[in-house]
C-alpha positions in Angstrom: -23.3 30.2 -12.1 -24.5 33.6 -13.0 -27.7 32.6 -14.9 -30.7 34.7 -13.9 -33.5 32.2 -13.9 -36.8 31.7 -12.0 -35.7 28.5 -10.5 -32.5 27.0 -9.3 -32.8 23.3 -9.9 -35.0 20.6 -11.6 -34.6 17.0 -10.5 -36.1 14.2 -12.7 -37.0 10.6 -12.0 -38.0 8.3 -9.2 -40.3 8.9 -6.3 -41.7 6.5 -3.8 -43.2 5.8 -0.4 -40.3 4.3 1.7 -41.2 1.7 4.4 -38.2 1.6 6.8 -37.8 -0.9 9.5 -38.8 0.5 12.9 -36.6 -2.3 14.5 -33.1 -0.9 13.9 -30.7 -3.7 14.1 -33.2 -6.5 13.8 -33.0 -9.0 10.8 -35.5 -8.3 8.0 -37.4 -11.5 8.7 -38.0 -10.3 12.3 -39.2 -6.8 11.6 -42.4 -6.0 13.5 -43.2 -2.6 12.2 -42.3 0.0 9.5 -42.1 3.8 9.5 -43.4 5.5 6.3 -41.2 8.1 4.7 -40.8 9.5 1.1 -37.8 8.5 -1.2 -36.4 8.0 -4.6 -33.0 9.6 -5.7 -34.4 12.7 -7.4 -37.0 13.2 -4.7 -34.5 13.0 -2.1 -32.2 15.5 -3.9 -35.2 17.9 -4.4 -36.0 17.9 -0.7 -32.3 18.2 0.3 -31.7 21.1 -2.1 -34.9 22.9 -1.0 -34.1 22.6 2.7 -30.7 24.2 2.0 -32.4 27.1 0.3 -32.5 26.4 -3.5 -35.8 26.9 -5.5 -36.3 23.3 -6.6 -38.8 21.6 -8.7 -39.4 17.8 -9.1 -40.5 16.1 -12.3 -41.7 12.6 -11.4 -44.8 10.6 -11.9 -47.4 9.4 -9.4 -50.3 7.1 -9.7 -53.9 8.0 -8.9 -53.7 6.5 -5.5 -53.2 7.4 -1.9 -49.5 6.7 -2.0 -49.1 9.3 -4.7 -51.2 11.7 -2.6 -49.0 10.8 0.4 -45.8 11.7 -1.7 -47.2 14.9 -3.2 -48.4 16.2 0.2 -45.0 15.7 1.7 -43.4 17.6 -1.1 -45.8 20.5 -0.8 -45.1 20.8 2.9 -41.4 20.8 2.1 -42.0 23.7 -0.4 -40.6 21.6 -3.3 -42.3 22.9 -6.5 -44.8 20.2 -7.5 -46.6 21.8 -10.4 -44.7 19.6 -13.0 -45.6 16.3 -11.3 -48.3 14.5 -13.4 -50.8 11.9 -12.0 -50.5 9.1 -14.6 -53.6 7.0 -14.9 -53.3 3.2 -15.1 -50.0 3.2 -13.0 -49.1 2.8 -9.4 -46.9 5.0 -7.2 -43.7 3.3 -6.3 -42.8 1.7 -3.0 -39.6 0.7 -1.3 -39.1 -1.6 1.8 -35.8 -1.4 3.8 -34.2 -3.3 6.7 -31.7 -1.4 8.9 -28.9 -3.5 10.3 -25.9 -1.1 10.9 -23.2 -0.9 10.1 -23.2 -2.8 6.9 -26.5 -4.6 6.2 -29.4 -2.6 4.5 -31.6 -5.2 2.6 -33.8 -3.3 0.0 -36.9 -4.4 -1.9 -38.3 -2.3 -4.7 -42.0 -2.5 -5.8 -41.8 -0.8 -9.2 -44.0 -3.0 -11.4 -45.9 -0.5 -13.7 -44.6 2.4 -11.6 -45.8 5.8 -12.5 -42.4 7.6 -12.8 -41.2 5.1 -15.5 -44.2 6.3 -17.5 -43.0 9.9 -17.8 -43.2 10.7 -21.6 -42.5 13.3 -24.2 -45.7 15.1 -23.5 -44.7 15.5 -19.9 -41.3 16.9 -20.9 -42.9 19.3 -23.2 -44.6 21.0 -20.2 -41.4 21.8 -18.5 -40.1 25.5 -18.9 -36.5 24.6 -19.1 -35.5 28.2 -19.7 -36.7 28.9 -16.2 -34.0 26.6 -14.7 -30.3 27.0 -13.9 -29.6 23.3 -13.7 -31.3 19.9 -14.0 -30.3 16.6 -12.4 -31.2 13.4 -14.2 -31.3 10.0 -12.6 -29.8 6.8 -14.1 -32.8 4.7 -13.2 -35.1 6.9 -15.3 -33.2 5.6 -18.3 -33.9 1.9 -17.5 -37.2 1.6 -19.4 -39.4 3.3 -22.0 -41.2 5.6 -22.2 -39.1 7.4 -19.5 -35.9 6.6 -21.4 -36.9 8.4 -24.5 -38.3 11.2 -22.4 -35.0 11.7 -20.7 -33.2 11.9 -24.1 -35.7 14.5 -25.1 -35.3 16.5 -21.9 -31.6 16.5 -22.5 -32.2 18.2 -25.9 -34.3 20.8 -24.4 -32.0 21.4 -21.5 -29.1 22.0 -23.9 -31.2 24.3 -26.2 -31.9 26.4 -23.1 -28.4 26.5 -21.7 -29.4 24.5 -18.6 -26.4 22.9 -16.7 -27.0 19.1 -17.0 -26.0 16.9 -14.1 -26.3 13.0 -14.0 -26.5 11.0 -10.9 -25.6 7.6 -12.1 -28.0 5.9 -9.6 -27.3 2.3 -10.7 -29.9 -0.2 -9.3 -29.1 -3.5 -11.0 -32.6 -5.0 -10.5 -34.2 -2.2 -12.5 -32.5 -3.3 -15.7 -33.3 -6.3 -17.8 -29.6 -6.9 -17.9 -27.1 -5.0 -15.7 -24.9 -4.5 -18.7 -27.7 -2.4 -20.3 -27.1 0.2 -17.8 -23.6 0.7 -19.2 -24.6 0.7 -22.7 -27.2 3.4 -22.2 -25.0 5.4 -19.9 -22.0 5.4 -22.3 -24.3 6.6 -25.1 -25.6 9.6 -23.0 -22.6 10.6 -21.1 -21.3 13.2 -23.6 -24.5 15.1 -23.1 -23.7 16.1 -19.5 -21.7 18.8 -17.9 -21.2 17.0 -14.5 -21.5 13.4 -13.6 -21.8 12.1 -10.0 -21.4 8.5 -8.9 -20.0 6.0 -6.5 -17.0 3.8 -7.5 -19.4 1.0 -7.9 -21.6 3.0 -10.3 -18.7 4.2 -12.2 -17.6 0.6 -12.7 -21.1 -0.4 -13.7 -20.9 2.0 -16.6 -18.3 -0.3 -18.1 -19.6 -3.8 -17.2 -18.8 -6.5 -19.8 -19.7 -9.6 -17.7 -22.7 -10.1 -15.4 -20.4 -12.0 -13.0 -18.7 -8.8 -12.1 -21.7 -7.8 -10.1 -22.3 -9.3 -6.7 -25.3 -8.3 -4.4 -25.1 -9.4 -0.8 -28.0 -9.4 1.7 -30.2 -7.9 -1.0 -28.4 -4.6 -0.8 -29.5 -3.4 -4.2 -28.2 0.1 -3.6 -24.7 -1.1 -2.7 -23.5 -3.8 -5.1 -20.0 -5.1 -5.2 -18.5 -4.6 -8.7 -15.2 -5.9 -10.1 -13.3 -3.7 -12.5 -10.5 -1.2 -13.0 -11.8 2.0 -11.3 -8.9 4.2 -12.6 -9.6 3.1 -16.2 -13.3 3.7 -15.9 -12.8 7.1 -14.5 -10.5 8.1 -17.4 -12.9 6.7 -19.9 -15.7 8.9 -18.5 -13.5 12.0 -18.5 -12.6 11.2 -22.1 -16.3 11.5 -23.2 -16.0 15.2 -22.9 -17.8 16.0 -19.8 -16.6 19.0 -17.7 -16.5 17.3 -14.3 -16.7 13.8 -12.7 -17.3 13.5 -9.0 -16.5 10.2 -7.4 -18.2 9.5 -4.1 -15.9 7.4 -1.9 -18.1 6.9 1.3 -16.2 7.6 4.5 -13.1 8.8 2.5 -15.1 11.7 1.0 -15.0 12.3 -2.7 -12.7 13.1 -5.6 -13.0 15.5 -8.4 -11.8 14.8 -11.9 -11.5 17.2 -14.7 -9.8 16.7 -18.1 -6.2 17.5 -18.1 -6.1 18.1 -14.3 -4.9 16.1 -11.4 -7.4 14.4 -9.1 -8.6 16.6 -6.2 -9.4 14.7 -3.1 -12.1 16.2 -0.8 -12.1 14.8 2.7 -15.3 13.7 4.3 -16.6 14.0 7.8 -16.2 10.8 10.0 -19.5 9.8 11.7 -21.2 6.8 13.3 -23.5 5.2 10.6 -27.0 4.4 11.2 -28.4 4.1 7.7 -26.4 4.6 4.5 -29.4 4.9 2.2 -29.8 8.5 0.9 -26.3 9.6 1.6 -25.5 10.1 -2.1 -28.8 12.0 -2.6 -28.0 14.3 0.3 -24.5 14.7 -1.3 -26.0 15.7 -4.6 -28.3 18.2 -2.8 -25.5 19.7 -0.9 -23.2 19.9 -4.0 -25.9 21.5 -6.0 -26.4 24.2 -3.4 -22.8 25.1 -3.4 -22.3 25.0 -7.1 -25.4 27.1 -8.0 -24.3 29.6 -5.4 -21.1 30.1 -7.3 -18.8 28.1 -4.9 -15.7 26.4 -6.3 -15.8 22.6 -6.8 -13.8 21.8 -3.8 -16.0 23.7 -1.4 -19.2 22.5 -3.2 -18.1 18.8 -2.8 -17.2 19.5 0.7 -20.8 20.7 1.3 -22.0 17.5 -0.3 -19.8 15.4 2.0 -21.2 17.2 5.0 -24.8 16.6 4.0 -24.1 13.0 3.2 -22.4 12.5 6.6 -25.4 14.0 8.5 -28.0 11.8 6.7 -26.2 8.5 7.4 -26.6 9.2 11.2 -30.4 9.4 10.6 -33.2 7.0 10.0 -34.3 7.8 6.5 -33.8 9.9 3.4 -36.1 12.9 2.3 -37.7 13.3 5.6 -34.4 13.7 7.4 -32.4 16.0 5.0 -30.5 18.6 6.9 -31.2 22.3 6.8 -28.6 24.9 6.0 -28.3 25.9 9.5 -27.8 22.3 10.6 -25.0 21.8 8.0 -23.2 25.0 8.9 -23.3 24.1 12.6 -22.0 20.6 11.8 -19.2 21.7 9.6 -18.2 24.6 12.0 -17.8 22.0 14.7 -15.5 20.0 12.4 -13.2 22.5 11.0 -15.5 24.2 8.5 -15.9 23.7 4.7 
């Protein structure tokens, strides 16, 4: 990446106040208290990328309420550029409640009725100086409803016009779509517009859902559904759309890089003891973006993403716990380096 731009990265989509169980290991019905953090896929990525050293701006919507003020104040303290975040009257800032029962139960409840970020519209997009950014990350959930969906299509047009590198975090949340299959229909339509696509195996399978019975959500783990399908075929279908790069996040097994006409490149992860998996993919995206926008090759950039994801799963929450560059370098140096 040799573009000379004012900012490095624009992230677009969800923001929320995250209320995480203060009773780690206790069943959701027995939680006695919650800790308040900030979250949402693009918001987490923005904070993670900023802590690593990128000049990052967030485009999201907040309501004219104290939750919105809480979110924006946190972002300002983190030095995320907040000048493009509108307060949207008549809406509410989003909220998320999470139970933490490691190693494999993380029940999640979204409160997104009339949420502000899904009301991002064409006027909000028109205020973004795309020519000032090297890259932009779009979130799949931002495509789930209008007016945000139309705004995202318009933002893609402007990003392309201004030679902005376009990344898509698939960010599949089944309960945010009127029909889980609608996610795939929209994603398949929009995929050719992107340079880089990032997703878990489940999210990639979700892009090719044909039957709702393929989706199974246990313990209300909205962020970690089980999806049946042919992952190899789904990967090849995405590559065939014409994107430059597909990155498949594989949890403890690291990640894989796919490019048209090239063999799969497996990038090992960093084994750690898991406390909370939520936010790992967002930390990955922040770490990958840091490497990529600093001119690193794909392998090293993905390895950086793996390191950030590994660190965040050992911590309690998402945005508030994103690692600094110094922390990541120390972590990787102790484990053989990038």
